[in-house]
C-alpha positions in Angstrom: 95.1 102.7 120.1 98.0 102.8 117.7 101.1 105.0 118.1 103.0 105.6 114.8 106.3 107.3 114.5 106.2 110.5 112.5 109.8 111.7 112.9 108.9 115.0 111.5 111.0 118.1 112.1 109.0 121.3 113.2 111.8 123.9 113.3 114.4 122.7 115.9 112.0 120.2 117.3 111.2 116.6 116.3 107.6 115.4 116.4 107.9 111.8 117.1 104.7 110.2 118.0 101.1 110.3 116.6 98.4 108.6 118.5 95.4 107.0 116.5 92.4 105.6 118.1 89.9 103.9 116.0 86.1 103.5 117.0 84.8 100.9 114.5 81.3 101.1 116.0 80.9 104.8 115.4 83.0 104.8 112.1 85.7 107.4 113.1 89.3 107.8 114.1 90.8 110.2 116.6 94.2 111.6 115.9 96.2 113.3 118.4 99.8 114.9 118.5 100.5 115.7 122.2 103.9 117.3 121.4 102.1 120.3 119.6 98.8 120.0 121.8 96.8 119.1 118.7 94.0 116.7 117.8 91.2 115.9 115.7 88.6 113.3 114.6 88.2 111.7 111.1 85.0 110.2 109.9 85.3 107.1 107.9 83.3 109.0 104.9 85.3 111.9 104.8 86.9 112.3 101.2 90.6 112.5 101.1 91.0 115.8 99.5 88.6 117.4 102.1 90.3 115.8 104.7 93.8 117.1 103.7 92.5 120.6 103.5 91.1 120.5 107.0 94.2 118.8 108.4 96.5 121.5 106.8 94.2 124.0 108.1 94.3 123.0 111.6 97.9 121.8 111.8 99.4 125.1 110.2 98.0 126.9 113.4 100.4 124.7 115.5 103.3 123.8 113.1 105.3 125.1 110.2 103.5 124.8 106.8 106.0 122.3 105.5 105.7 120.1 108.6 101.7 120.4 108.5 102.1 119.1 104.9 104.1 116.2 105.8 102.2 115.4 108.9 99.0 115.4 106.9 100.1 113.0 104.3 101.3 110.6 107.0 98.1 110.8 108.8 95.8 110.3 105.7 98.0 107.2 104.8 97.8 105.7 108.5 94.1 106.4 108.7 93.5 104.7 105.3 95.3 101.7 106.5 92.9 101.2 109.2 
């Protein structure tokens, strides 16, 4: 498991840690942000534009839209590195 520093503001709160677990055998990553009680899985074959739309839709239910956009961009980058 990797812990990434997001350091993204959500209103007056700061979202600091994003946890990423990679399962190479089953070809997916699980991403969690406990501070906003949010998590999802990302399949290796999922296209970036589809992934971004899905992340934005899901995150915007928990955080402000601007925060969701910033987090989605960071998570797509981090998952792409793995």
